[in-house]
C-alpha positions in Angstrom: 8.0 22.5 -18.5 6.5 19.6 -20.4 4.1 20.1 -23.3 2.4 16.8 -22.4 -0.9 17.1 -20.8 -2.2 14.4 -18.5 -5.3 13.0 -17.0 -5.9 12.6 -13.3 -8.1 9.6 -12.4 -9.5 9.6 -8.8 -10.4 6.3 -7.0 -11.6 5.2 -3.6 -10.2 2.2 -1.7 -11.8 0.6 1.3 -10.1 -1.7 3.8 -12.9 -3.6 5.6 -11.3 -4.5 8.9 -12.4 -6.9 11.6 -10.8 -8.4 14.7 -9.4 -11.9 14.1 -7.7 -14.6 16.0 -4.2 -13.2 15.3 -5.0 -9.5 15.3 -6.8 -7.4 12.7 -8.0 -8.9 9.5 -8.7 -7.2 6.1 -11.1 -8.3 3.4 -9.4 -8.8 0.0 -10.5 -10.0 -3.4 -8.5 -11.9 -6.0 -8.7 -9.9 -9.2 -9.5 -11.8 -12.4 -11.0 -10.8 -15.8 -10.3 -7.0 -15.5 -7.1 -6.7 -17.5 -5.4 -4.8 -14.7 -3.4 -6.7 -12.0 -5.4 -9.9 -12.6 -4.4 -12.7 -10.1 -3.4 -10.1 -7.5 -5.2 -9.6 -4.2 -6.8 -6.3 -3.8 -9.1 -4.1 -1.6 -12.6 -3.1 -2.5 -12.0 -0.1 -4.8 -13.1 1.7 -7.9 -13.0 4.9 -9.9 -15.2 7.8 -8.9 -18.0 8.7 -11.2 -18.6 12.1 -12.5 -19.7 14.6 -9.8 -19.4 11.9 -7.1 -17.6 12.6 -3.8 -14.9 10.3 -2.7 -17.0 9.2 0.3 -20.0 8.4 -1.9 -17.8 6.5 -4.3 -16.3 4.4 -1.5 -19.8 3.6 -0.2 -21.0 2.7 -3.7 -18.0 0.5 -4.4 -18.4 -1.5 -1.2 -22.1 -2.1 -2.0 -21.4 -3.1 -5.6 -18.4 -5.3 -5.0 -19.1 -7.1 -1.7 -22.8 -6.3 -1.0 -22.6 -4.6 2.4 -23.9 -1.2 3.4 -21.5 1.4 4.9 -22.4 4.7 6.4 -20.1 7.4 5.2 -19.4 8.4 8.8 -17.9 4.9 9.3 -15.2 5.6 6.8 -11.8 6.3 8.5 -9.5 8.2 6.2 -6.1 6.5 6.0 -4.3 8.4 3.3 -4.2 9.9 -0.2 -1.8 8.6 -2.8 -0.6 10.3 -5.9 0.4 7.5 -8.3 2.0 7.4 -11.8 2.3 4.5 -14.2 5.8 4.8 -15.8 4.5 3.0 -18.9 1.8 5.6 -19.4 3.2 8.9 -18.1 0.1 10.9 -19.1 -2.0 8.7 -16.9 -1.8 9.8 -13.2 -4.0 8.6 -10.3 -5.2 10.1 -7.1 -6.2 7.3 -4.7 -8.1 7.8 -1.4 -7.8 5.0 1.1 -10.2 4.4 3.9 -10.6 1.8 6.7 -14.1 0.7 7.7 -14.8 -1.3 10.8 -18.6 -1.2 10.8 -21.0 -2.2 8.1 -24.4 -3.9 7.6 -24.6 -7.3 6.0 -22.2 -10.1 5.3 -19.5 -9.5 2.6 -19.9 -11.7 -0.4 -18.5 -11.7 -3.9 -20.9 -9.8 -6.1 -18.9 -9.3 -9.3 -17.5 -12.7 -10.3 -16.6 -11.4 -13.7 -14.0 -9.2 -11.9 -12.9 -11.2 -9.0 -12.4 -15.0 -8.4 -12.2 -15.1 -4.6 -13.0 -13.1 -1.5 -11.2 -13.8 1.8 -10.2 -12.3 5.2 -6.4 -12.1 5.8 -4.5 -11.1 8.9 -2.8 -7.7 8.4 0.3 -9.5 9.6 -0.1 -12.3 7.0 -1.2 -10.8 3.7 -1.4 -13.0 0.6 1.0 -12.9 -2.3 0.8 -11.1 -4.6 -1.0 -7.9 -3.6 -1.5 -5.0 -5.9 1.8 -3.1 -5.2 0.4 0.4 -4.3 -2.3 -1.2 -2.1 0.4 -3.3 -0.4 2.3 -0.1 0.7 -0.8 1.2 2.5 -1.7 -2.2 4.0 1.9 -2.7 5.3 1.8 0.8 6.8 -1.5 0.0 8.4 -0.1 -3.2 9.9 2.8 -1.2 11.4 0.2 1.2 13.0 0.9 4.4 11.1 -0.1 5.3 7.6 1.4 8.6 6.3 -1.3 11.0 5.3 0.1 11.4 1.8 2.0 8.8 -0.3 3.5 8.9 -3.8 4.0 5.8 -5.9 5.7 5.3 -9.2 7.7 8.5 -9.4 
């Protein structure tokens, strides 16, 4: 048994999905200015706030980052991921991934200090690079089956 205690940080990820010319498309942002995975493409995502449910956090992040409104009932659970950063072993993450196919409004970049671009990509033709743990989920989604639980970095 290890004497090292660790912190678990929960986050919500939302794959906004729409039909496209060559299959399903997913909305992604190019991270910039955050200090984490800058210049990687990423989903709408963020850490949960104190006493906030994962669904409420997902809805809030979508509104904050791309300016659209999502009903919690429109969130389709994809998977949970337990993630570890080998460089910081006391820092573990629990990520909850959702798909969303219905929202109100037109997505637009609302946090230009954290993202440089916002684009739709075919699930079969994702950009490079994508944040690695998010890429695992997106690839599984493109194959048609996302395992309910994933581990990454162990």
